[in-house]
TORDRENGU-138297 format. One record per residue: residue number from 1; residue in three letters; x, y, z of N, C-alpha, C in turn. Coordinates in steps of 0.02 Angstrom, whole numbers, padded with zeros to 5 digits. Example, Ala and Ser with C-alpha at 12.3 -4.5 7.8 and 13.67 -1.06 7.14 Angstrom:
% TORDRENGU-138297
<node resi="1" resn="ALA" n_u="00660" n_v="-00284" n_w="00390" ca_u="00615" ca_v="-00225" ca_w="00390" c_u="00660" c_v="-00165" c_w="00390"/>
<node resi="2" resn="SER" n_u="00642" n_v="-00112" n_w="00354" ca_u="00684" ca_v="-00053" ca_w="00357" c_u="00645" c_v="00002" c_w="00394"/>
This chain:
% TORDRENGU-138297
<node resi="1" resn="MET" n_u="-00939" n_v="-00762" n_w="-00080" ca_u="-00901" ca_v="-00708" ca_w="-00066" c_u="-00976" c_v="-00650" c_w="-00038"/>
<node resi="2" resn="ALA" n_u="-00955" n_v="-00621" n_w="00031" ca_u="-01035" ca_v="-00593" ca_w="00050" c_u="-01036" c_v="-00535" c_w="00003"/>
<node resi="3" resn="LYS" n_u="-01116" n_v="-00527" n_w="-00022" ca_u="-01129" ca_v="-00486" ca_w="-00069" c_u="-01116" c_v="-00409" c_w="-00050"/>
<node resi="4" resn="GLY" n_u="-01078" n_v="-00357" n_w="-00097" ca_u="-01044" ca_v="-00320" ca_w="-00090" c_u="-00978" c_v="-00290" c_w="-00055"/>
<node resi="5" resn="ARG" n_u="-00956" n_v="-00355" n_w="-00018" ca_u="-00883" ca_v="-00345" ca_w="-00002" c_u="-00838" c_v="-00355" c_w="-00058"/>
<node resi="6" resn="LYS" n_u="-00787" n_v="-00336" n_w="-00057" ca_u="-00720" ca_v="-00335" ca_w="-00092" c_u="-00699" c_v="-00400" c_w="-00060"/>
<node resi="7" resn="ALA" n_u="-00661" n_v="-00408" n_w="-00114" ca_u="-00635" ca_v="-00491" ca_w="-00085" c_u="-00554" c_v="-00471" c_w="-00045"/>
<node resi="8" resn="THR" n_u="-00528" n_v="-00415" n_w="-00068" ca_u="-00465" ca_v="-00374" ca_w="-00036" c_u="-00489" c_v="-00365" c_w="00036"/>
<node resi="9" resn="ASP" n_u="-00554" n_v="-00327" n_w="00052" ca_u="-00581" ca_v="-00321" ca_w="00126" c_u="-00577" c_v="-00380" c_w="00156"/>
<node resi="10" resn="ILE" n_u="-00609" n_v="-00415" n_w="00132" ca_u="-00622" ca_v="-00483" ca_w="00173" c_u="-00545" c_v="-00507" c_w="00173"/>
<node resi="11" resn="VAL" n_u="-00501" n_v="-00524" n_w="00135" ca_u="-00437" ca_v="-00542" ca_w="00149" c_u="-00400" c_v="-00499" c_w="00214"/>
<node resi="12" resn="GLU" n_u="-00407" n_v="-00450" n_w="00199" ca_u="-00380" ca_v="-00399" ca_w="00260" c_u="-00417" c_v="-00410" c_w="00331"/>
<node resi="13" resn="GLU" n_u="-00475" n_v="-00412" n_w="00332" ca_u="-00503" ca_v="-00446" ca_w="00395" c_u="-00479" c_v="-00519" c_w="00435"/>
<node resi="14" resn="LEU" n_u="-00462" n_v="-00549" n_w="00385" ca_u="-00433" ca_v="-00619" ca_w="00399" c_u="-00359" c_v="-00612" c_w="00431"/>
<node resi="15" resn="ALA" n_u="-00323" n_v="-00563" n_w="00376" ca_u="-00250" ca_v="-00545" ca_w="00394" c_u="-00235" c_v="-00517" c_w="00450"/>
<node resi="16" resn="ARG" n_u="-00282" n_v="-00455" n_w="00452" ca_u="-00248" ca_v="-00398" ca_w="00520" c_u="-00239" c_v="-00436" c_w="00589"/>
<node resi="17" resn="PRO" n_u="-00274" n_v="-00483" n_w="00596" ca_u="-00262" ca_v="-00507" ca_w="00669" c_u="-00202" c_v="-00550" c_w="00676"/>
<node resi="18" resn="ILE" n_u="-00183" n_v="-00593" n_w="00617" ca_u="-00116" ca_v="-00611" ca_w="00610" c_u="-00073" c_v="-00584" c_w="00608"/>
<node resi="19" resn="CYS" n_u="-00063" n_v="-00521" n_w="00580" ca_u="-00004" ca_v="-00479" ca_w="00569" c_u="-00010" c_v="-00456" c_w="00646"/>
<node resi="20" resn="GLU" n_u="-00052" n_v="-00439" n_w="00660" ca_u="-00039" ca_v="-00396" ca_w="00749" c_u="-00018" c_v="-00448" c_w="00788"/>
<node resi="21" resn="GLU" n_u="-00036" n_v="-00524" n_w="00786" ca_u="-00011" ca_v="-00557" ca_w="00838" c_u="00079" c_v="-00551" c_w="00829"/>
<node resi="22" resn="GLN" n_u="00085" n_v="-00550" n_w="00756" ca_u="00163" ca_v="-00575" ca_w="00740" c_u="00199" c_v="-00503" c_w="00762"/>
<node resi="23" resn="GLY" n_u="00161" n_v="-00434" n_w="00784" ca_u="00195" ca_v="-00361" ca_w="00784" c_u="00217" c_v="-00358" c_w="00708"/>
<node resi="24" resn="LEU" n_u="00171" n_v="-00368" n_w="00666" ca_u="00176" ca_v="-00344" ca_w="00610" c_u="00114" c_v="-00278" c_w="00586"/>
<node resi="25" resn="ILE" n_u="00124" n_v="-00244" n_w="00544" ca_u="00078" ca_v="-00214" ca_w="00505" c_u="00038" c_v="-00228" c_w="00450"/>
<node resi="26" resn="LEU" n_u="-00010" n_v="-00217" n_w="00444" ca_u="-00035" ca_v="-00247" ca_w="00380" c_u="-00053" c_v="-00195" c_w="00357"/>
<node resi="27" resn="TRP" n_u="00000" n_v="-00178" n_w="00291" ca_u="00002" ca_v="-00117" ca_w="00243" c_u="-00055" c_v="-00122" c_w="00212"/>
<node resi="28" resn="ASP" n_u="-00072" n_v="-00166" n_w="00166" ca_u="-00116" ca_v="-00163" ca_w="00109" c_u="-00131" c_v="-00256" c_w="00076"/>
<node resi="29" resn="VAL" n_u="-00186" n_v="-00254" n_w="00029" ca_u="-00193" ca_v="-00315" ca_w="00038" c_u="-00213" c_v="-00294" c_w="-00056"/>
<node resi="30" resn="THR" n_u="-00183" n_v="-00336" n_w="-00122" ca_u="-00221" ca_v="-00310" ca_w="-00181" c_u="-00215" c_v="-00359" c_w="-00235"/>
<node resi="31" resn="PHE" n_u="-00281" n_v="-00365" n_w="-00262" ca_u="-00286" ca_v="-00417" ca_w="-00294" c_u="-00270" c_v="-00387" c_w="-00359"/>
<node resi="32" resn="GLU" n_u="-00230" n_v="-00398" n_w="-00396" ca_u="-00219" ca_v="-00365" ca_w="-00469" c_u="-00192" c_v="-00414" c_w="-00535"/>
<node resi="33" resn="LYS" n_u="-00225" n_v="-00399" n_w="-00600" ca_u="-00187" ca_v="-00446" ca_w="-00658" c_u="-00115" c_v="-00402" c_w="-00669"/>
<node resi="34" resn="GLU" n_u="-00077" n_v="-00476" n_w="-00686" ca_u="00001" ca_v="-00498" ca_w="-00697" c_u="00015" c_v="-00519" c_w="-00755"/>
<node resi="35" resn="GLY" n_u="00010" n_v="-00472" n_w="-00797" ca_u="00032" ca_v="-00525" ca_w="-00868" c_u="-00035" c_v="-00584" c_w="-00866"/>
<node resi="36" resn="PRO" n_u="-00035" n_v="-00653" n_w="-00884" ca_u="-00090" ca_v="-00694" ca_w="-00900" c_u="-00134" c_v="-00701" c_w="-00828"/>
<node resi="37" resn="ASP" n_u="-00106" n_v="-00701" n_w="-00770" ca_u="-00136" ca_v="-00711" ca_w="-00710" c_u="-00145" c_v="-00655" c_w="-00660"/>
<node resi="38" resn="TRP" n_u="-00174" n_v="-00683" n_w="-00615" ca_u="-00216" ca_v="-00629" ca_w="-00549" c_u="-00170" c_v="-00665" c_w="-00498"/>
<node resi="39" resn="VAL" n_u="-00147" n_v="-00618" n_w="-00442" ca_u="-00093" ca_v="-00620" ca_w="-00399" c_u="-00133" c_v="-00587" c_w="-00343"/>
<node resi="40" resn="LEU" n_u="-00137" n_v="-00609" n_w="-00273" ca_u="-00171" ca_v="-00590" ca_w="-00221" c_u="-00129" c_v="-00582" c_w="-00168"/>
<node resi="41" resn="ARG" n_u="-00102" n_v="-00518" n_w="-00150" ca_u="-00037" ca_v="-00491" ca_w="-00110" c_u="-00048" c_v="-00470" c_w="-00042"/>
<node resi="42" resn="ILE" n_u="-00045" n_v="-00479" n_w="-00005" ca_u="-00034" ca_v="-00461" ca_w="00071" c_u="00044" c_v="-00433" c_w="00074"/>
<node resi="43" resn="LEU" n_u="00030" n_v="-00367" n_w="00073" ca_u="00095" ca_v="-00315" ca_w="00091" c_u="00104" c_v="-00302" c_w="00172"/>
<node resi="44" resn="ILE" n_u="00147" n_v="-00337" n_w="00197" ca_u="00165" ca_v="-00302" ca_w="00285" c_u="00229" c_v="-00275" c_w="00299"/>
<node resi="45" resn="ASP" n_u="00214" n_v="-00229" n_w="00343" ca_u="00275" ca_v="-00178" ca_w="00382" c_u="00280" c_v="-00226" c_w="00442"/>
<node resi="46" resn="LYS" n_u="00358" n_v="-00170" n_w="00468" ca_u="00367" ca_v="-00168" ca_w="00559" c_u="00394" c_v="-00109" c_w="00555"/>
<node resi="47" resn="ASP" n_u="00348" n_v="-00077" n_w="00608" ca_u="00395" ca_v="-00021" ca_w="00635" c_u="00477" c_v="-00018" c_w="00653"/>
<node resi="48" resn="ASN" n_u="00518" n_v="00033" n_w="00614" ca_u="00575" ca_v="00041" ca_w="00629" c_u="00624" c_v="-00017" c_w="00606"/>
<node resi="49" resn="GLU" n_u="00603" n_v="-00059" n_w="00582" ca_u="00671" ca_v="-00132" ca_w="00530" c_u="00630" c_v="-00155" c_w="00487"/>
<node resi="50" resn="GLY" n_u="00654" n_v="-00180" n_w="00451" ca_u="00629" ca_v="-00222" ca_w="00380" c_u="00589" c_v="-00272" c_w="00396"/>
<node resi="51" resn="VAL" n_u="00568" n_v="-00302" n_w="00366" ca_u="00524" ca_v="-00355" ca_w="00358" c_u="00563" c_v="-00428" c_w="00329"/>
<node resi="52" resn="PHE" n_u="00569" n_v="-00478" n_w="00361" ca_u="00619" ca_v="-00535" ca_w="00357" c_u="00574" c_v="-00586" c_w="00333"/>
<node resi="53" resn="ILE" n_u="00610" n_v="-00628" n_w="00276" ca_u="00577" ca_v="-00683" ca_w="00247" c_u="00529" c_v="-00715" c_w="00277"/>
<node resi="54" resn="ASP" n_u="00557" n_v="-00736" n_w="00335" ca_u="00516" ca_v="-00802" ca_w="00389" c_u="00451" c_v="-00767" c_w="00413"/>
<node resi="55" resn="GLU" n_u="00442" n_v="-00700" n_w="00416" ca_u="00394" ca_v="-00656" ca_w="00428" c_u="00345" c_v="-00677" c_w="00388"/>
<node resi="56" resn="CYS" n_u="00361" n_v="-00669" n_w="00322" ca_u="00315" ca_v="-00676" ca_w="00252" c_u="00287" c_v="-00745" c_w="00254"/>
<node resi="57" resn="VAL" n_u="00336" n_v="-00802" n_w="00264" ca_u="00314" ca_v="-00861" ca_w="00263" c_u="00252" c_v="-00875" c_w="00321"/>
<node resi="58" resn="ALA" n_u="00290" n_v="-00852" n_w="00383" ca_u="00234" ca_v="-00858" ca_w="00439" c_u="00173" c_v="-00837" c_w="00417"/>
<node resi="59" resn="VAL" n_u="00172" n_v="-00759" n_w="00409" ca_u="00096" ca_v="-00732" ca_w="00390" c_u="00056" c_v="-00783" c_w="00338"/>
<node resi="60" resn="SER" n_u="00085" n_v="-00818" n_w="00288" ca_u="00070" ca_v="-00844" ca_w="00219" c_u="00036" c_v="-00898" c_w="00246"/>
<node resi="61" resn="ARG" n_u="00076" n_v="-00945" n_w="00276" ca_u="00053" ca_v="-01007" ca_w="00310" c_u="-00009" c_v="-00993" c_w="00355"/>
<node resi="62" resn="ALA" n_u="-00002" n_v="-00933" n_w="00402" ca_u="-00068" ca_v="-00931" ca_w="00436" c_u="-00128" c_v="-00906" c_w="00403"/>
<node resi="63" resn="VAL" n_u="-00134" n_v="-00874" n_w="00369" ca_u="-00179" ca_v="-00827" ca_w="00324" c_u="-00195" c_v="-00887" c_w="00254"/>
<node resi="64" resn="ASP" n_u="-00167" n_v="-00929" n_w="00220" ca_u="-00164" ca_v="-00950" ca_w="00177" c_u="-00245" c_v="-01001" c_w="00190"/>
<node resi="65" resn="PRO" n_u="-00221" n_v="-01027" n_w="00244" ca_u="-00291" ca_v="-01091" ca_w="00257" c_u="-00367" c_v="-01035" c_w="00269"/>
<node resi="66" resn="LEU" n_u="-00357" n_v="-01001" n_w="00292" ca_u="-00414" ca_v="-00948" ca_w="00318" c_u="-00452" c_v="-00925" c_w="00251"/>
<node resi="67" resn="ILE" n_u="-00400" n_v="-00894" n_w="00194" ca_u="-00436" ca_v="-00888" ca_w="00125" c_u="-00465" c_v="-00924" c_w="00106"/>
<node resi="68" resn="ASP" n_u="-00432" n_v="-00988" n_w="00101" ca_u="-00455" ca_v="-01056" ca_w="00068" c_u="-00539" c_v="-01065" c_w="00081"/>
<node resi="69" resn="GLU" n_u="-00538" n_v="-01051" n_w="00140" ca_u="-00614" ca_v="-01078" ca_w="00204" c_u="-00642" c_v="-01022" c_w="00172"/>
<node resi="70" resn="ALA" n_u="-00626" n_v="-00968" n_w="00188" ca_u="-00680" ca_v="-00902" ca_w="00160" c_u="-00702" c_v="-00902" c_w="00097"/>
<node resi="71" resn="ASP" n_u="-00654" n_v="-00913" n_w="00054" ca_u="-00663" ca_v="-00918" ca_w="-00024" c_u="-00688" c_v="-00863" c_w="-00072"/>
<node resi="72" resn="PRO" n_u="-00660" n_v="-00804" n_w="-00040" ca_u="-00687" ca_v="-00730" ca_w="-00086" c_u="-00667" c_v="-00726" c_w="-00136"/>
<node resi="73" resn="ILE" n_u="-00605" n_v="-00773" n_w="-00180" ca_u="-00612" ca_v="-00756" ca_w="-00240" c_u="-00607" c_v="-00833" c_w="-00299"/>
<node resi="74" resn="LYS" n_u="-00655" n_v="-00825" n_w="-00337" ca_u="-00682" ca_v="-00881" ca_w="-00365" c_u="-00628" c_v="-00911" c_w="-00419"/>
<node resi="75" resn="GLN" n_u="-00593" n_v="-00856" n_w="-00459" ca_u="-00553" ca_v="-00881" ca_w="-00493" c_u="-00475" c_v="-00904" c_w="-00473"/>
<node resi="76" resn="SER" n_u="-00441" n_v="-00945" n_w="-00525" ca_u="-00389" ca_v="-00950" ca_w="-00499" c_u="-00346" c_v="-00893" c_w="-00483"/>
<node resi="77" resn="TYR" n_u="-00279" n_v="-00886" n_w="-00452" ca_u="-00253" ca_v="-00841" ca_w="-00435" c_u="-00175" c_v="-00867" c_w="-00387"/>
<node resi="78" resn="ASN" n_u="-00120" n_v="-00815" n_w="-00400" ca_u="-00074" ca_v="-00844" ca_w="-00351" c_u="-00078" c_v="-00809" c_w="-00286"/>
<node resi="79" resn="PHE" n_u="-00039" n_v="-00822" n_w="-00240" ca_u="-00059" ca_v="-00786" ca_w="-00168" c_u="00013" c_v="-00785" c_w="-00142"/>
<node resi="80" resn="GLU" n_u="00034" n_v="-00717" n_w="-00138" ca_u="00104" ca_v="-00702" ca_w="-00099" c_u="00091" c_v="-00650" c_w="-00049"/>
<node resi="81" resn="VAL" n_u="00143" n_v="-00657" n_w="00005" ca_u="00139" ca_v="-00618" ca_w="00063" c_u="00230" c_v="-00574" c_w="00054"/>
<node resi="82" resn="SER" n_u="00225" n_v="-00529" n_w="00054" ca_u="00285" ca_v="-00475" ca_w="00036" c_u="00306" c_v="-00418" c_w="00084"/>
<node resi="83" resn="SER" n_u="00354" n_v="-00380" n_w="00100" ca_u="00369" ca_v="-00314" ca_w="00124" c_u="00322" c_v="-00278" c_w="00081"/>
<node resi="84" resn="ALA" n_u="00308" n_v="-00234" n_w="00104" ca_u="00277" ca_v="-00191" ca_w="00079" c_u="00327" c_v="-00132" c_w="00035"/>
<node resi="85" resn="GLY" n_u="00382" n_v="-00132" n_w="00045" ca_u="00445" ca_v="-00113" ca_w="00009" c_u="00471" c_v="-00036" c_w="00003"/>
<node resi="86" resn="LEU" n_u="00520" n_v="-00009" n_w="-00003" ca_u="00527" ca_v="00043" ca_w="00006" c_u="00486" c_v="00107" c_w="-00035"/>
<node resi="87" resn="GLY" n_u="00501" n_v="00086" n_w="-00078" ca_u="00451" ca_v="00139" ca_w="-00143" c_u="00373" c_v="00115" c_w="-00145"/>
<node resi="88" resn="ARG" n_u="00344" n_v="00084" n_w="-00076" ca_u="00303" ca_v="00074" ca_w="-00069" c_u="00239" c_v="00112" c_w="-00089"/>
<node resi="89" resn="LYS" n_u="00183" n_v="00117" n_w="-00100" ca_u="00108" ca_v="00168" ca_w="-00136" c_u="00073" c_v="00171" c_w="-00084"/>
<node resi="90" resn="LEU" n_u="00045" n_v="00254" n_w="-00056" ca_u="00046" ca_v="00251" ca_w="00000" c_u="-00060" c_v="00271" c_w="-00043"/>
<node resi="91" resn="THR" n_u="-00102" n_v="00233" n_w="-00003" ca_u="-00180" ca_v="00229" ca_w="-00029" c_u="-00226" c_v="00239" c_w="00026"/>
<node resi="92" resn="LYS" n_u="-00209" n_v="00235" n_w="00095" ca_u="-00233" ca_v="00237" ca_w="00148" c_u="-00235" c_v="00308" c_w="00188"/>
<node resi="93" resn="PRO" n_u="-00267" n_v="00317" n_w="00232" ca_u="-00262" ca_v="00375" ca_w="00258" c_u="-00210" c_v="00349" c_w="00325"/>
<node resi="94" resn="PHE" n_u="-00206" n_v="00307" n_w="00332" ca_u="-00140" ca_v="00287" ca_w="00392" c_u="-00089" c_v="00275" c_w="00362"/>
<node resi="95" resn="HIS" n_u="-00087" n_v="00273" n_w="00299" ca_u="-00012" ca_v="00265" ca_w="00254" c_u="00022" c_v="00330" c_w="00251"/>
<node resi="96" resn="PHE" n_u="-00028" n_v="00382" n_w="00245" ca_u="-00002" ca_v="00451" ca_w="00252" c_u="00008" c_v="00470" c_w="00319"/>
<node resi="97" resn="GLU" n_u="-00035" n_v="00477" n_w="00371" ca_u="-00014" ca_v="00479" ca_w="00424" c_u="00062" c_v="00449" c_w="00449"/>
<node resi="98" resn="LYS" n_u="00063" n_v="00383" n_w="00439" ca_u="00130" ca_v="00343" ca_w="00471" c_u="00194" c_v="00374" c_w="00437"/>
<node resi="99" resn="LYS" n_u="00180" n_v="00406" n_w="00359" ca_u="00247" ca_v="00429" ca_w="00319" c_u="00239" c_v="00513" c_w="00326"/>
<node resi="100" resn="MET" n_u="00215" n_v="00525" n_w="00369" ca_u="00230" ca_v="00618" ca_w="00369" c_u="00304" c_v="00626" c_w="00384"/>
<node resi="101" resn="GLY" n_u="00308" n_v="00678" n_w="00352" ca_u="00386" ca_v="00717" ca_w="00359" c_u="00426" c_v="00678" c_w="00306"/>
<node resi="102" resn="GLN" n_u="00396" n_v="00620" n_w="00271" ca_u="00451" ca_v="00576" ca_w="00222" c_u="00451" c_v="00601" c_w="00142"/>
<node resi="103" resn="VAL" n_u="00485" n_v="00595" n_w="00099" ca_u="00492" ca_v="00604" ca_w="00032" c_u="00467" c_v="00551" c_w="-00020"/>
<node resi="104" resn="VAL" n_u="00411" n_v="00606" n_w="-00044" ca_u="00343" ca_v="00561" ca_w="-00093" c_u="00340" c_v="00588" c_w="-00152"/>
<node resi="105" resn="LEU" n_u="00312" n_v="00546" n_w="-00190" ca_u="00303" ca_v="00571" ca_w="-00265" c_u="00228" c_v="00564" c_w="-00295"/>
<node resi="106" resn="ALA" n_u="00191" n_v="00603" n_w="-00294" ca_u="00132" ca_v="00605" ca_w="-00316" c_u="00113" c_v="00610" c_w="-00406"/>
<node resi="107" resn="ARG" n_u="00114" n_v="00553" n_w="-00427" ca_u="00076" ca_v="00559" ca_w="-00513" c_u="00011" c_v="00579" c_w="-00526"/>
<node resi="108" resn="LEU" n_u="-00003" n_v="00635" n_w="-00548" ca_u="-00075" ca_v="00652" ca_w="-00563" c_u="-00106" c_v="00633" c_w="-00610"/>
<node resi="109" resn="ILE" n_u="-00152" n_v="00610" n_w="-00614" ca_u="-00193" ca_v="00587" ca_w="-00691" c_u="-00211" c_v="00632" c_w="-00743"/>
<node resi="110" resn="ARG" n_u="-00225" n_v="00688" n_w="-00729" ca_u="-00226" ca_v="00760" ca_w="-00774" c_u="-00160" c_v="00803" c_w="-00738"/>
<node resi="111" resn="ALA" n_u="-00139" n_v="00819" n_w="-00791" ca_u="-00074" ca_v="00889" ca_w="-00786" c_u="-00109" c_v="00945" c_w="-00751"/>
<node resi="112" resn="VAL" n_u="-00095" n_v="00987" n_w="-00701" ca_u="-00122" ca_v="01032" ca_w="-00679" c_u="-00059" c_v="01083" c_w="-00692"/>
<node resi="113" resn="ASP" n_u="-00085" n_v="01148" n_w="-00746" ca_u="-00035" ca_v="01196" ca_w="-00758" c_u="00033" c_v="01167" c_w="-00775"/>
<node resi="114" resn="GLY" n_u="00014" n_v="01094" n_w="-00831" ca_u="00072" ca_v="01072" ca_w="-00863" c_u="00122" c_v="01022" c_w="-00803"/>
<node resi="115" resn="VAL" n_u="00096" n_v="01019" n_w="-00772" ca_u="00144" ca_v="00981" ca_w="-00700" c_u="00096" c_v="00916" c_w="-00696"/>
<node resi="116" resn="LYS" n_u="00135" n_v="00860" n_w="-00714" ca_u="00110" ca_v="00780" ca_w="-00705" c_u="00140" c_v="00762" c_w="-00641"/>
<node resi="117" resn="GLU" n_u="00162" n_v="00778" n_w="-00609" ca_u="00214" ca_v="00752" ca_w="-00557" c_u="00226" c_v="00798" c_w="-00501"/>
<node resi="118" resn="VAL" n_u="00221" n_v="00772" n_w="-00423" ca_u="00237" ca_v="00829" ca_w="-00377" c_u="00268" c_v="00769" c_w="-00344"/>
<node resi="119" resn="LYS" n_u="00339" n_v="00820" n_w="-00318" ca_u="00383" ca_v="00773" ca_w="-00282" c_u="00402" c_v="00820" c_w="-00210"/>
<node resi="120" resn="GLY" n_u="00402" n_v="00787" n_w="-00160" ca_u="00418" ca_v="00833" ca_w="-00104" c_u="00409" c_v="00787" c_w="-00036"/>
<node resi="121" resn="THR" n_u="00425" n_v="00832" n_w="00021" ca_u="00408" ca_v="00801" ca_w="00079" c_u="00331" c_v="00803" c_w="00107"/>
<node resi="122" resn="LEU" n_u="00309" n_v="00752" n_w="00130" ca_u="00217" ca_v="00762" ca_w="00137" c_u="00214" c_v="00787" c_w="00219"/>
<node resi="123" resn="THR" n_u="00204" n_v="00843" n_w="00197" ca_u="00179" ca_v="00885" ca_w="00258" c_u="00121" c_v="00866" c_w="00318"/>
<node resi="124" resn="ALA" n_u="00075" n_v="00851" n_w="00256" ca_u="00006" ca_v="00864" ca_w="00295" c_u="-00053" c_v="00803" c_w="00268"/>
<node resi="125" resn="TYR" n_u="-00097" n_v="00776" n_w="00313" ca_u="-00146" ca_v="00747" ca_w="00261" c_u="-00205" c_v="00773" c_w="00302"/>
<node resi="126" resn="ASN" n_u="-00278" n_v="00774" n_w="00255" ca_u="-00342" ca_v="00787" ca_w="00275" c_u="-00381" c_v="00793" c_w="00240"/>
<node resi="127" resn="ASP" n_u="-00427" n_v="00725" n_w="00250" ca_u="-00479" ca_v="00708" ca_w="00215" c_u="-00487" c_v="00696" c_w="00137"/>
<node resi="128" resn="GLY" n_u="-00426" n_v="00661" n_w="00124" ca_u="-00426" ca_v="00646" ca_w="00065" c_u="-00374" c_v="00685" c_w="00025"/>
<node resi="129" resn="VAL" n_u="-00338" n_v="00746" n_w="00054" ca_u="-00296" ca_v="00807" ca_w="00034" c_u="-00228" c_v="00790" c_w="00053"/>
<node resi="130" resn="ILE" n_u="-00178" n_v="00781" n_w="00027" ca_u="-00112" ca_v="00787" ca_w="00055" c_u="-00077" c_v="00867" c_w="00021"/>
<node resi="131" resn="THR" n_u="-00036" n_v="00873" n_w="00075" ca_u="00011" ca_v="00919" ca_w="00052" c_u="00093" c_v="00906" c_w="00050"/>
<node resi="132" resn="ILE" n_u="00117" n_v="00928" n_w="-00012" ca_u="00190" ca_v="00911" ca_w="-00019" c_u="00227" c_v="00979" c_w="-00026"/>
<node resi="133" resn="GLU" n_u="00271" n_v="00960" n_w="00002" ca_u="00330" ca_v="01021" ca_w="00019" c_u="00367" c_v="01024" c_w="-00041"/>
<node resi="134" resn="LYS" n_u="00395" n_v="01049" n_w="-00099" ca_u="00429" ca_v="01040" ca_w="-00147" c_u="00499" c_v="01059" c_w="-00112"/>
<node resi="135" resn="GLU" n_u="00535" n_v="01034" n_w="-00147" ca_u="00621" ca_v="01082" ca_w="-00135" c_u="00625" c_v="01136" c_w="-00129"/>
<node resi="136" resn="ASP" n_u="00569" n_v="01172" n_w="-00178" ca_u="00603" ca_v="01264" ca_w="-00184" c_u="00568" c_v="01274" c_w="-00126"/>
<node resi="137" resn="GLY" n_u="00517" n_v="01249" n_w="-00076" ca_u="00490" ca_v="01271" ca_w="-00006" c_u="00426" c_v="01288" c_w="-00027"/>
<node resi="138" resn="VAL" n_u="00396" n_v="01266" n_w="-00093" ca_u="00334" ca_v="01286" ca_w="-00108" c_u="00273" c_v="01214" c_w="-00080"/>
<node resi="139" resn="SER" n_u="00221" n_v="01227" n_w="-00068" ca_u="00179" ca_v="01188" ca_w="-00027" c_u="00138" c_v="01181" c_w="-00092"/>
<node resi="140" resn="VAL" n_u="00110" n_v="01109" n_w="-00100" ca_u="00063" ca_v="01101" ca_w="-00144" c_u="00003" c_v="01058" c_w="-00125"/>
<node resi="141" resn="ASP" n_u="-00042" n_v="01059" n_w="-00129" ca_u="-00106" ca_v="01021" ca_w="-00102" c_u="-00127" c_v="00964" c_w="-00160"/>
<node resi="142" resn="VAL" n_u="-00120" n_v="00932" n_w="-00155" ca_u="-00158" ca_v="00853" ca_w="-00209" c_u="-00213" c_v="00828" c_w="-00165"/>
<node resi="143" resn="VAL" n_u="-00262" n_v="00823" n_w="-00202" ca_u="-00320" ca_v="00776" ca_w="-00199" c_u="-00295" c_v="00702" c_w="-00209"/>
<node resi="144" resn="VAL" n_u="-00284" n_v="00649" n_w="-00170" ca_u="-00260" ca_v="00599" ca_w="-00178" c_u="-00312" c_v="00567" c_w="-00246"/>
<node resi="145" resn="LYS" n_u="-00385" n_v="00563" n_w="-00240" ca_u="-00407" ca_v="00532" ca_w="-00301" c_u="-00407" c_v="00546" c_w="-00365"/>
<node resi="146" resn="GLU" n_u="-00355" n_v="00619" n_w="-00379" ca_u="-00335" ca_v="00636" ca_w="-00437" c_u="-00267" c_v="00617" c_w="-00456"/>
<node resi="147" resn="THR" n_u="-00236" n_v="00552" n_w="-00415" ca_u="-00176" ca_v="00550" ca_w="-00444" c_u="-00179" c_v="00485" c_w="-00460"/>
<node resi="148" resn="SER" n_u="-00152" n_v="00443" n_w="-00499" ca_u="-00118" ca_v="00379" ca_w="-00526" c_u="-00108" c_v="00341" c_w="-00477"/>
<node resi="149" resn="TYR" n_u="-00055" n_v="00352" n_w="-00415" ca_u="-00027" ca_v="00334" ca_w="-00359" c_u="00022" c_v="00405" c_w="-00327"/>
<node resi="150" resn="VAL" n_u="00022" n_v="00378" n_w="-00252" ca_u="00058" ca_v="00414" ca_w="-00206" c_u="00106" c_v="00373" c_w="-00179"/>
<node resi="151" resn="LYS" n_u="00174" n_v="00389" n_w="-00212" ca_u="00211" ca_v="00334" ca_w="-00178" c_u="00288" c_v="00370" c_w="-00148"/>
<node resi="152" resn="LEU" n_u="00316" n_v="00326" n_w="-00086" ca_u="00382" ca_v="00348" ca_w="-00055" c_u="00423" c_v="00333" c_w="-00105"/>
<node resi="153" resn="CYS" n_u="00497" n_v="00395" n_w="-00103" ca_u="00543" ca_v="00393" ca_w="-00142" c_u="00592" c_v="00350" c_w="-00110"/>
<node resi="154" resn="ASP" n_u="00585" n_v="00310" n_w="-00050" ca_u="00645" ca_v="00284" ca_w="-00017" c_u="00682" c_v="00252" c_w="-00072"/>
<node resi="155" resn="ASP" n_u="00656" n_v="00227" n_w="-00127" ca_u="00715" ca_v="00166" ca_w="-00172" c_u="00754" c_v="00213" c_w="-00214"/>
<node resi="156" resn="GLU" n_u="00744" n_v="00279" n_w="-00182" ca_u="00779" ca_v="00310" ca_w="-00248" c_u="00865" c_v="00299" c_w="-00247"/>
<node resi="157" resn="GLY" n_u="00919" n_v="00309" n_w="-00273" ca_u="00977" ca_v="00313" ca_w="-00282" c_u="01005" c_v="00240" c_w="-00257"/>
<node resi="158" resn="LEU" n_u="00933" n_v="00179" n_w="-00255" ca_u="00973" ca_v="00117" ca_w="-00255" c_u="00987" c_v="00068" c_w="-00312"/>
<node resi="159" resn="PHE" n_u="00976" n_v="00098" n_w="-00353" ca_u="00982" ca_v="00071" ca_w="-00416" c_u="01033" c_v="00101" c_w="-00464"/>
């Protein structure tokens, strides 16, 4: 791996053109420990419709040999390509810009005035700060770096 570069950044560079060629959006690349295993996951999306398993398979088959050649991760891991999902996490500026007007949940690292979660409509993003309009009409500014996560609430009511 190139010194100072994260493995996920390298994989993102490899996967982005493949996703774009297939009309897909590279939503994110994660490398996380799940139980005893490490998982390298490419999350993909598509404007105005869901991602199909065939698209995940096509991206996986195209990117896998490139990752093997670049060899950015020296330890063993599982490799997956999947849809970003309905309740996806928003972590990058383009995520917030793309999902403006949608309902999100921000879980704060530390409670502010006794509040640990802010839920409502995402109305603004500016330099690492999001504005969420709660159901009562009150707008709250949240510093993204001060959250455990910000995620879409599209999957509520499904279960």
